[in-house]
Every structure is written in structure tokens, then in C-alpha cells.
TIVO-2410 file (N, C-alpha, C; in nm, 3 decimals):
# residues 154
REC num residu      c1      c2      c3 atome chaine
REC   1      M   0.081  -0.117   0.003     N      A
REC   1      M  -0.004  -0.006   0.001    CA      A
REC   1      M   0.093   0.120   0.001     C      A
REC   2      G   0.054   0.217  -0.080     N      A
REC   2      G   0.130   0.350  -0.085    CA      A
REC   2      G   0.106   0.437   0.028     C      A
REC   3      T   0.179   0.543   0.044     N      A
REC   3      T   0.154   0.637   0.152    CA      A
REC   3      T   0.133   0.781   0.091     C      A
REC   4      M   0.065   0.862   0.161     N      A
REC   4      M   0.063   1.005   0.123    CA      A
REC   4      M   0.200   1.069   0.134     C      A
REC   5      R   0.234   1.140   0.041     N      A
REC   5      R   0.373   1.192   0.040    CA      A
REC   5      R   0.371   1.348   0.058     C      A
REC   6      I   0.448   1.394   0.148     N      A
REC   6      I   0.470   1.537   0.170    CA      A
REC   6      I   0.614   1.552   0.118     C      A
REC   7      S   0.630   1.653   0.033     N      A
REC   7      S   0.766   1.677  -0.023    CA      A
REC   7      S   0.863   1.718   0.077     C      A
REC   8      A   0.991   1.696   0.057     N      A
REC   8      A   1.100   1.747   0.136    CA      A
REC   8      A   1.089   1.899   0.147     C      A
REC   9      K   1.063   1.961   0.034     N      A
REC   9      K   1.055   2.105   0.036    CA      A
REC   9      K   0.942   2.160   0.125     C      A
REC  10      A   0.825   2.091   0.123     N      A
REC  10      A   0.721   2.136   0.211    CA      A
REC  10      A   0.755   2.117   0.361     C      A
REC  11      D   0.816   2.007   0.391     N      A
REC  11      D   0.860   1.971   0.525    CA      A
REC  11      D   0.968   2.084   0.573     C      A
REC  12      Y   1.059   2.105   0.487     N      A
REC  12      Y   1.165   2.207   0.518    CA      A
REC  12      Y   1.099   2.344   0.540     C      A
REC  13      A   1.006   2.382   0.444     N      A
REC  13      A   0.944   2.509   0.450    CA      A
REC  13      A   0.875   2.534   0.592     C      A
REC  14      I   0.805   2.436   0.637     N      A
REC  14      I   0.734   2.441   0.762    CA      A
REC  14      I   0.838   2.464   0.871     C      A
REC  15      R   0.942   2.381   0.865     N      A
REC  15      R   1.048   2.383   0.972    CA      A
REC  15      R   1.115   2.516   0.975     C      A
REC  16      V   1.139   2.580   0.855     N      A
REC  16      V   1.198   2.715   0.850    CA      A
REC  16      V   1.108   2.813   0.918     C      A
REC  17      L   0.982   2.811   0.887     N      A
REC  17      L   0.887   2.902   0.942    CA      A
REC  17      L   0.874   2.884   1.100     C      A
REC  18      L   0.888   2.760   1.148     N      A
REC  18      L   0.883   2.738   1.291    CA      A
REC  18      L   1.013   2.795   1.359     C      A
REC  19      E   1.130   2.780   1.292     N      A
REC  19      E   1.253   2.836   1.338    CA      A
REC  19      E   1.241   2.991   1.349     C      A
REC  20      L   1.189   3.056   1.243     N      A
REC  20      L   1.175   3.198   1.244    CA      A
REC  20      L   1.069   3.243   1.346     C      A
REC  21      A   0.966   3.171   1.367     N      A
REC  21      A   0.863   3.210   1.462    CA      A
REC  21      A   0.902   3.192   1.606     C      A
REC  22      A   0.996   3.101   1.630     N      A
REC  22      A   1.045   3.073   1.769    CA      A
REC  22      A   1.118   3.195   1.823     C      A
REC  23      D   1.185   3.273   1.743     N      A
REC  23      D   1.258   3.391   1.795    CA      A
REC  23      D   1.237   3.505   1.693     C      A
REC  24      T   1.142   3.591   1.722     N      A
REC  24      T   1.119   3.707   1.636    CA      A
REC  24      T   1.194   3.833   1.668     C      A
REC  25      T   1.289   3.822   1.775     N      A
REC  25      T   1.362   3.939   1.815    CA      A
REC  25      T   1.479   3.974   1.724     C      A
REC  26      R   1.524   3.881   1.648     N      A
REC  26      R   1.641   3.906   1.559    CA      A
REC  26      R   1.637   3.819   1.437     C      A
REC  27      P   1.699   3.855   1.325     N      A
REC  27      P   1.696   3.774   1.205    CA      A
REC  27      P   1.780   3.641   1.235     C      A
REC  28      T   1.743   3.537   1.160     N      A
REC  28      T   1.808   3.406   1.163    CA      A
REC  28      T   1.871   3.380   1.038     C      A
REC  29      T   1.997   3.327   1.034     N      A
REC  29      T   2.064   3.306   0.909    CA      A
REC  29      T   2.023   3.159   0.865     C      A
REC  30      C   2.041   3.141   0.729     N      A
REC  30      C   2.017   3.012   0.669    CA      A
REC  30      C   2.114   2.904   0.736     C      A
REC  31      E   2.233   2.944   0.764     N      A
REC  31      E   2.332   2.847   0.820    CA      A
REC  31      E   2.284   2.801   0.957     C      A
REC  32      A   2.234   2.893   1.043     N      A
REC  32      A   2.186   2.860   1.178    CA      A
REC  32      A   2.066   2.761   1.169     C      A
REC  33      M   1.968   2.795   1.071     N      A
REC  33      M   1.852   2.707   1.060    CA      A
REC  33      M   1.890   2.569   1.003     C      A
REC  34      A   1.984   2.564   0.912     N      A
REC  34      A   2.031   2.440   0.850    CA      A
REC  34      A   2.091   2.352   0.956     C      A
REC  35      V   2.171   2.407   1.053     N      A
REC  35      V   2.231   2.333   1.156    CA      A
REC  35      V   2.129   2.280   1.251     C      A
REC  36      R   2.036   2.377   1.299     N      A
REC  36      R   1.948   2.336   1.403    CA      A
REC  36      R   1.849   2.232   1.351     C      A
REC  37      Q   1.807   2.244   1.222     N      A
REC  37      Q   1.707   2.147   1.170    CA      A
REC  37      Q   1.766   2.042   1.086     C      A
REC  38      D   1.900   2.029   1.075     N      A
REC  38      D   1.961   1.932   0.999    CA      A
REC  38      D   1.912   1.917   0.858     C      A
REC  39      I   1.914   2.036   0.787     N      A
REC  39      I   1.865   2.050   0.653    CA      A
REC  39      I   1.984   2.085   0.561     C      A
REC  40      P   2.010   2.023   0.452     N      A
REC  40      P   2.124   2.068   0.366    CA      A
REC  40      P   2.112   2.216   0.332     C      A
REC  41      P   2.215   2.293   0.356     N      A
REC  41      P   2.219   2.440   0.341    CA      A
REC  41      P   2.170   2.485   0.201     C      A
REC  42      R   2.230   2.421   0.094     N      A
REC  42      R   2.182   2.471  -0.037    CA      A
REC  42      R   2.034   2.449  -0.067     C      A
REC  43      F   1.987   2.336  -0.016     N      A
REC  43      F   1.841   2.305  -0.028    CA      A
REC  43      F   1.760   2.407   0.049     C      A
REC  44      L   1.806   2.440   0.169     N      A
REC  44      L   1.739   2.532   0.258    CA      A
REC  44      L   1.732   2.673   0.191     C      A
REC  45      K   1.838   2.715   0.127     N      A
REC  45      K   1.839   2.843   0.062    CA      A
REC  45      K   1.734   2.854  -0.048     C      A
REC  46      A   1.716   2.749  -0.126     N      A
REC  46      A   1.616   2.742  -0.227    CA      A
REC  46      A   1.473   2.757  -0.166     C      A
REC  47      V   1.448   2.683  -0.055     N      A
REC  47      V   1.322   2.688   0.013    CA      A
REC  47      V   1.295   2.826   0.070     C      A
REC  48      V   1.401   2.889   0.126     N      A
REC  48      V   1.381   3.024   0.187    CA      A
REC  48      V   1.347   3.117   0.074     C      A
REC  49      G   1.414   3.101  -0.045     N      A
REC  49      G   1.383   3.190  -0.158    CA      A
REC  49      G   1.237   3.176  -0.205     C      A
REC  50      D   1.184   3.054  -0.201     N      A
REC  50      D   1.037   3.035  -0.235    CA      A
REC  50      D   0.956   3.097  -0.135     C      A
REC  51      L   0.985   3.091  -0.006     N      A
REC  51      L   0.905   3.151   0.106    CA      A
REC  51      L   0.911   3.299   0.094     C      A
REC  52      R   1.028   3.358   0.053     N      A
REC  52      R   1.046   3.500   0.040    CA      A
REC  52      R   0.958   3.554  -0.076     C      A
REC  53      R   0.956   3.482  -0.194     N      A
REC  53      R   0.879   3.522  -0.307    CA      A
REC  53      R   0.731   3.511  -0.277     C      A
REC  54      A   0.693   3.421  -0.185     N      A
REC  54      A   0.540   3.408  -0.146    CA      A
REC  54      A   0.506   3.509  -0.041     C      A
REC  55      G   0.600   3.591   0.008     N      A
REC  55      G   0.571   3.698   0.106    CA      A
REC  55      G   0.556   3.645   0.246     C      A
REC  56      L   0.613   3.517   0.273     N      A
REC  56      L   0.607   3.466   0.414    CA      A
REC  56      L   0.727   3.502   0.494     C      A
REC  57      V   0.844   3.526   0.425     N      A
REC  57      V   0.964   3.563   0.500    CA      A
REC  57      V   1.023   3.694   0.429     C      A
REC  58      R   1.098   3.765   0.508     N      A
REC  58      R   1.167   3.878   0.444    CA      A
REC  58      R   1.314   3.865   0.493     C      A
REC  59      S   1.402   3.931   0.413     N      A
REC  59      S   1.547   3.920   0.441    CA      A
REC  59      S   1.601   4.056   0.484     C      A
REC  60      Q   1.713   4.048   0.554     N      A
REC  60      Q   1.786   4.163   0.601    CA      A
REC  60      Q   1.932   4.143   0.560     C      A
REC  61      R   1.994   4.229   0.489     N      A
REC  61      R   2.135   4.207   0.449    CA      A
REC  61      R   2.230   4.268   0.549     C      A
REC  62      G   2.358   4.232   0.536     N      A
REC  62      G   2.462   4.295   0.622    CA      A
REC  62      G   2.508   4.194   0.729     C      A
REC  63      C   2.595   4.246   0.823     N      A
REC  63      C   2.652   4.163   0.926    CA      A
REC  63      C   2.552   4.104   1.014     C      A
REC  64      D   2.444   4.183   1.046     N      A
REC  64      D   2.340   4.130   1.134    CA      A
REC  64      D   2.221   4.074   1.040     C      A
REC  65      G   2.253   4.036   0.927     N      A
REC  65      G   2.148   3.993   0.836    CA      A
REC  65      G   2.086   3.854   0.863     C      A
REC  66      G   1.994   3.820   0.784     N      A
REC  66      G   1.925   3.690   0.794    CA      A
REC  66      G   1.784   3.704   0.751     C      A
REC  67      Y   1.697   3.622   0.807     N      A
REC  67      Y   1.559   3.614   0.770    CA      A
REC  67      Y   1.464   3.633   0.892     C      A
REC  68      W   1.352   3.698   0.861     N      A
REC  68      W   1.245   3.714   0.962    CA      A
REC  68      W   1.120   3.665   0.898     C      A
REC  69      L   1.020   3.645   0.981     N      A
REC  69      L   0.883   3.625   0.927    CA      A
REC  69      L   0.836   3.755   0.869     C      A
REC  70      A   0.771   3.750   0.751     N      A
REC  70      A   0.715   3.869   0.695    CA      A
REC  70      A   0.573   3.904   0.751     C      A
REC  71      R   0.516   3.803   0.818     N      A
REC  71      R   0.386   3.821   0.877    CA      A
REC  71      R   0.377   3.755   1.019     C      A
REC  72      D   0.286   3.787   1.092     N      A
REC  72      D   0.276   3.729   1.234    CA      A
REC  72      D   0.253   3.571   1.212     C      A
REC  73      A   0.312   3.494   1.293     N      A
REC  73      A   0.292   3.347   1.286    CA      A
REC  73      A   0.151   3.294   1.298     C      A
REC  74      N   0.070   3.380   1.359     N      A
REC  74      N  -0.079   3.348   1.374    CA      A
REC  74      N  -0.151   3.359   1.239     C      A
REC  75      T  -0.089   3.429   1.146     N      A
REC  75      T  -0.153   3.447   1.008    CA      A
REC  75      T  -0.088   3.364   0.906     C      A
REC  76      I   0.018   3.287   0.935     N      A
REC  76      I   0.080   3.202   0.830    CA      A
REC  76      I   0.035   3.054   0.859     C      A
REC  77      T  -0.035   2.997   0.761     N      A
REC  77      T  -0.079   2.858   0.775    CA      A
REC  77      T   0.016   2.760   0.714     C      A
REC  78      V  -0.004   2.633   0.753     N      A
REC  78      V   0.073   2.526   0.690    CA      A
REC  78      V   0.044   2.521   0.547     C      A
REC  79      R  -0.077   2.550   0.504     N      A
REC  79      R  -0.116   2.554   0.364    CA      A
REC  79      R  -0.032   2.662   0.283     C      A
REC  80      D  -0.015   2.778   0.354     N      A
REC  80      D   0.064   2.879   0.290    CA      A
REC  80      D   0.210   2.826   0.259     C      A
REC  81      A   0.260   2.754   0.352     N      A
REC  81      A   0.401   2.704   0.339    CA      A
REC  81      A   0.408   2.602   0.225     C      A
REC  82      V   0.320   2.512   0.226     N      A
REC  82      V   0.313   2.400   0.125    CA      A
REC  82      V   0.293   2.456  -0.018     C      A
REC  83      V   0.197   2.546  -0.024     N      A
REC  83      V   0.172   2.602  -0.164    CA      A
REC  83      V   0.293   2.690  -0.214     C      A
REC  84      A   0.359   2.759  -0.118     N      A
REC  84      A   0.478   2.838  -0.157    CA      A
REC  84      A   0.581   2.760  -0.222     C      A
REC  85      V   0.603   2.638  -0.179     N      A
REC  85      V   0.711   2.562  -0.236    CA      A
REC  85      V   0.659   2.453  -0.338     C      A
REC  86      D   0.542   2.408  -0.327     N      A
REC  86      D   0.495   2.299  -0.410    CA      A
REC  86      D   0.381   2.331  -0.503     C      A
REC  87      G   0.313   2.441  -0.486     N      A
REC  87      G   0.198   2.472  -0.568    CA      A
REC  87      G   0.078   2.389  -0.521     C      A
REC  88      D   0.014   2.321  -0.618     N      A
REC  88      D  -0.104   2.245  -0.585    CA      A
REC  88      D  -0.089   2.153  -0.462     C      A
REC  89      L  -0.195   2.148  -0.384     N      A
REC  89      L  -0.193   2.058  -0.264    CA      A
REC  89      L  -0.202   1.905  -0.303     C      A
REC  90      L  -0.279   1.882  -0.403     N      A
REC  90      L  -0.299   1.741  -0.438    CA      A
REC  90      L  -0.279   1.711  -0.580     C      A
REC  91      S  -0.205   1.611  -0.609     N      A
REC  91      S  -0.187   1.562  -0.750    CA      A
REC  91      S  -0.214   1.418  -0.758     C      A
REC  92      I  -0.274   1.377  -0.861     N      A
REC  92      I  -0.305   1.228  -0.885    CA      A
REC  92      I  -0.221   1.189  -0.996     C      A
REC  93      R  -0.138   1.087  -0.976     N      A
REC  93      R  -0.042   1.036  -1.077    CA      A
REC  93      R   0.046   1.150  -1.132     C      A
REC  94      G   0.068   1.240  -1.039     N      A
REC  94      G   0.163   1.352  -1.090    CA      A
REC  94      G   0.088   1.468  -1.155     C      A
REC  95      E  -0.044   1.458  -1.178     N      A
REC  95      E  -0.128   1.555  -1.249    CA      A
REC  95      E  -0.203   1.639  -1.150     C      A
REC  96      P  -0.229   1.770  -1.185     N      A
REC  96      P  -0.308   1.849  -1.091    CA      A
REC  96      P  -0.452   1.787  -1.092     C      A
REC  97      R  -0.520   1.782  -0.985     N      A
REC  97      R  -0.649   1.715  -0.972    CA      A
REC  97      R  -0.751   1.784  -1.074     C      A
REC  98      A  -0.745   1.912  -1.080     N      A
REC  98      A  -0.843   1.986  -1.160    CA      A
REC  98      A  -0.842   1.938  -1.307     C      A
REC  99      G  -0.729   1.888  -1.354     N      A
REC  99      G  -0.715   1.855  -1.498    CA      A
REC  99      G  -0.757   1.711  -1.524     C      A
REC 100      L  -0.796   1.631  -1.427     N      A
REC 100      L  -0.828   1.495  -1.450    CA      A
REC 100      L  -0.977   1.478  -1.480     C      A
REC 101      S  -1.010   1.384  -1.576     N      A
REC 101      S  -1.140   1.344  -1.600    CA      A
REC 101      S  -1.148   1.197  -1.602     C      A
REC 102      Y  -1.261   1.145  -1.559     N      A
REC 102      Y  -1.290   0.994  -1.552    CA      A
REC 102      Y  -1.420   0.973  -1.632     C      A
REC 103      H  -1.428   0.845  -1.670     N      A
REC 103      H  -1.543   0.796  -1.756    CA      A
REC 103      H  -1.603   0.672  -1.694     C      A
REC 104      G  -1.724   0.654  -1.729     N      A
REC 104      G  -1.794   0.527  -1.695    CA      A
REC 104      G  -1.799   0.506  -1.540     C      A
REC 105      T  -1.763   0.393  -1.507     N      A
REC 105      T  -1.774   0.349  -1.360    CA      A
REC 105      T  -1.675   0.441  -1.271     C      A
REC 106      A  -1.578   0.496  -1.327     N      A
REC 106      A  -1.486   0.577  -1.241    CA      A
REC 106      A  -1.523   0.718  -1.223     C      A
REC 107      R  -1.637   0.760  -1.283     N      A
REC 107      R  -1.687   0.901  -1.272    CA      A
REC 107      R  -1.692   0.955  -1.131     C      A
REC 108      S  -1.727   0.865  -1.044     N      A
REC 108      S  -1.746   0.907  -0.899    CA      A
REC 108      S  -1.607   0.954  -0.834     C      A
REC 109      L  -1.493   0.916  -0.905     N      A
REC 109      L  -1.359   0.969  -0.851    CA      A
REC 109      L  -1.345   1.116  -0.860     C      A
REC 110      T  -1.409   1.181  -0.959     N      A
REC 110      T  -1.389   1.327  -0.972    CA      A
REC 110      T  -1.437   1.400  -0.843     C      A
REC 111      P  -1.561   1.377  -0.795     N      A
REC 111      P  -1.598   1.447  -0.677    CA      A
REC 111      P  -1.526   1.392  -0.555     C      A
REC 112      F  -1.482   1.262  -0.554     N      A
REC 112      F  -1.414   1.214  -0.435    CA      A
REC 112      F  -1.287   1.285  -0.421     C      A
REC 113      W  -1.201   1.296  -0.528     N      A
REC 113      W  -1.075   1.366  -0.518    CA      A
REC 113      W  -1.099   1.513  -0.475     C      A
REC 114      A  -1.199   1.574  -0.529     N      A
REC 114      A  -1.234   1.715  -0.498    CA      A
REC 114      A  -1.260   1.730  -0.346     C      A
REC 115      D  -1.336   1.629  -0.290     N      A
REC 115      D  -1.370   1.634  -0.145    CA      A
REC 115      D  -1.242   1.616  -0.065     C      A
REC 116      L  -1.153   1.516  -0.106     N      A
REC 116      L  -1.040   1.493  -0.040    CA      A
REC 116      L  -0.951   1.620  -0.030     C      A
REC 117      E  -0.935   1.685  -0.150     N      A
REC 117      E  -0.852   1.808  -0.152    CA      A
REC 117      E  -0.913   1.916  -0.077     C      A
REC 118      A  -1.039   1.928  -0.069     N      A
REC 118      A  -1.103   2.032   0.018    CA      A
REC 118      A  -1.086   2.007   0.164     C      A
REC 119      Q  -1.087   1.876   0.200     N      A
REC 119      Q  -1.062   1.847   0.348    CA      A
REC 119      Q  -0.922   1.873   0.384     C      A
REC 120      L  -0.828   1.828   0.296     N      A
REC 120      L  -0.681   1.854   0.318    CA      A
REC 120      L  -0.658   2.005   0.329     C      A
REC 121      D  -0.715   2.080   0.235     N      A
REC 121      D  -0.706   2.222   0.231    CA      A
REC 121      D  -0.752   2.284   0.359     C      A
REC 122      R  -0.873   2.239   0.408     N      A
REC 122      R  -0.924   2.292   0.534    CA      A
REC 122      R  -0.833   2.268   0.654     C      A
REC 123      M  -0.781   2.150   0.664     N      A
REC 123      M  -0.692   2.114   0.775    CA      A
REC 123      M  -0.568   2.195   0.774     C      A
REC 124      L  -0.500   2.204   0.650     N      A
REC 124      L  -0.374   2.281   0.646    CA      A
REC 124      L  -0.402   2.430   0.663     C      A
REC 125      D  -0.520   2.478   0.616     N      A
REC 125      D  -0.557   2.623   0.634    CA      A
REC 125      D  -0.591   2.654   0.786     C      A
REC 126      A  -0.634   2.555   0.851     N      A
REC 126      A  -0.678   2.581   0.997    CA      A
REC 126      A  -0.560   2.573   1.095     C      A
REC 127      T  -0.446   2.532   1.044     N      A
REC 127      T  -0.331   2.511   1.128    CA      A
REC 127      T  -0.228   2.624   1.095     C      A
REC 128      T  -0.194   2.706   1.193     N      A
REC 128      T  -0.097   2.813   1.171    CA      A
REC 128      T   0.038   2.767   1.227     C      A
REC 129      I   0.144   2.845   1.194     N      A
REC 129      I   0.273   2.824   1.244    CA      A
REC 129      I   0.271   2.844   1.393     C      A
REC 130      A   0.201   2.947   1.436     N      A
REC 130      A   0.190   2.975   1.583    CA      A
REC 130      A   0.132   2.857   1.655     C      A
REC 131      H   0.028   2.797   1.597     N      A
REC 131      H  -0.043   2.680   1.652    CA      A
REC 131      H   0.054   2.558   1.666     C      A
REC 132      L   0.134   2.533   1.568     N      A
REC 132      L   0.231   2.426   1.571    CA      A
REC 132      L   0.337   2.447   1.681     C      A
REC 133      L   0.376   2.576   1.696     N      A
REC 133      L   0.480   2.602   1.806    CA      A
REC 133      L   0.422   2.570   1.942     C      A
REC 134      T   0.291   2.613   1.964     N      A
REC 134      T   0.228   2.586   2.090    CA      A
REC 134      T   0.203   2.435   2.109     C      A
REC 135      R   0.164   2.367   2.002     N      A
REC 135      R   0.143   2.223   2.008    CA      A
REC 135      R   0.276   2.151   2.044     C      A
REC 136      E   0.386   2.194   1.988     N      A
REC 136      E   0.517   2.135   2.017    CA      A
REC 136      E   0.543   2.143   2.169     C      A
REC 137      G   0.515   2.264   2.225     N      A
REC 137      G   0.538   2.283   2.367    CA      A
REC 137      G   0.454   2.184   2.444     C      A
REC 138      V   0.329   2.171   2.408     N      A
REC 138      V   0.235   2.073   2.481    CA      A
REC 138      V   0.291   1.930   2.472     C      A
REC 139      T   0.343   1.888   2.357     N      A
REC 139      T   0.388   1.755   2.338    CA      A
REC 139      T   0.500   1.726   2.442     C      A
REC 140      H   0.588   1.827   2.456     N      A
REC 140      H   0.699   1.802   2.550    CA      A
REC 140      H   0.650   1.789   2.702     C      A
REC 141      D   0.546   1.852   2.725     N      A
REC 141      D   0.490   1.849   2.869    CA      A
REC 141      D   0.419   1.713   2.903     C      A
REC 142      R   0.374   1.645   2.796     N      A
REC 142      R   0.296   1.521   2.816    CA      A
REC 142      R   0.363   1.412   2.908     C      A
REC 143      P   0.490   1.378   2.882     N      A
REC 143      P   0.552   1.276   2.959    CA      A
REC 143      P   0.553   1.312   3.113     C      A
REC 144      M   0.581   1.433   3.143     N      A
REC 144      M   0.578   1.480   3.282    CA      A
REC 144      M   0.444   1.465   3.343     C      A
REC 145      A   0.339   1.504   3.264     N      A
REC 145      A   0.200   1.499   3.317    CA      A
REC 145      A   0.167   1.356   3.343     C      A
REC 146      S   0.199   1.266   3.253     N      A
REC 146      S   0.161   1.118   3.276    CA      A
REC 146      S   0.245   1.067   3.383     C      A
REC 147      A   0.367   1.106   3.413     N      A
REC 147      A   0.449   1.055   3.514    CA      A
REC 147      A   0.388   1.102   3.653     C      A
REC 148      A   0.332   1.225   3.651     N      A
REC 148      A   0.270   1.276   3.778    CA      A
REC 148      A   0.140   1.216   3.810     C      A
REC 149      A   0.079   1.154   3.714     N      A
REC 149      A  -0.062   1.099   3.739    CA      A
REC 149      A  -0.070   0.997   3.851     C      A
REC 150      P   0.027   0.897   3.860     N      A
REC 150      P   0.016   0.803   3.971    CA      A
REC 150      P   0.015   0.872   4.111     C      A
REC 151      H   0.102   0.981   4.123     N      A
REC 151      H   0.107   1.043   4.248    CA      A
REC 151      H  -0.025   1.116   4.286     C      A
REC 152      Q  -0.095   1.162   4.185     N      A
REC 152      Q  -0.224   1.230   4.208    CA      A
REC 152      Q  -0.331   1.131   4.253     C      A
REC 153      R  -0.317   1.004   4.228     N      A
REC 153      R  -0.417   0.906   4.261    CA      A
REC 153      R  -0.418   0.876   4.412     C      A
REC 154      R  -0.301   0.888   4.471     N      A
REC 154      R  -0.291   0.850   4.615    CA      A
REC 154      R  -0.366   0.928   4.713     C      A
***
């Protein structure tokens, strides 16, 4: 059975935005993000370029240069990141969904793929970079909360 694939570029783009959202007090260099996220630097620069062209990050030149979020993390969605680097959210056999047509017994696939794309779109649009940062913090707290649970029962 196959799996749903998220491109490396989309994964890297989301991670770059999380890095920039984590510290908005100063610009962050590509080199620093590449090291912290273990992303190949040349690949990361291409992703950052796509994010900049999409208006999600901005750059600052000079000795103190680097990248900043261009908008508040509460207004940048996972969908924004994915579309910035990959374009269409869903492709079937490498084709954009909108360009596909089916015949005969397979006609029901057209609305099915449209519904799937709409649901995926809604989920990615409902999740902001700020939300992911908060969620990451909650994940780290869970082991401590479960470890404390037996003491609370006594």
C-alpha cells in the first residue's frame, strides 16, 4: 500500500517558518537554521527563496542579516508554506487534480478527489505556524504529566 507523500521542500518550509517564529527578536541565518534543523544548506536556501517570493519571510542584509517572518505566525498557515514551495496541494499520478477526468464507472472519482482536496485544504488552512509552536510545547509536557498521574491518585 502506498503512502501520502509530503515533499521534502514542504517539510523544510514548515520547519524554517517554525524556526523563524520561535525567535522574532532578531533575524536568523540560513546556516543557523540548517544546523538546528539538519537540512542541507543549499536546499534550505532554495526553500527560503520560495518563502520570500510568497511573502512569508523577508530578508535583511549585512553583518546582522538573515531572515524574519514577513507576517505574524498566527496568520501563516501550513497551507501557505506548502503552496509556496509545491503549488497544488493534491496531485493524482503527478497531475493536478483539476485537470483529470474519468469515464464510466470511475466518474465518482472526480467528486471524491475534490472532497479529499477540500478536506486537506481545510486542515492545512486551519493550522498556523503559531499553533504548531504551541502544540510542540504541549507535546514536551505530556511525559511529565503522565508521570505525575500516579502520585495524584494516592
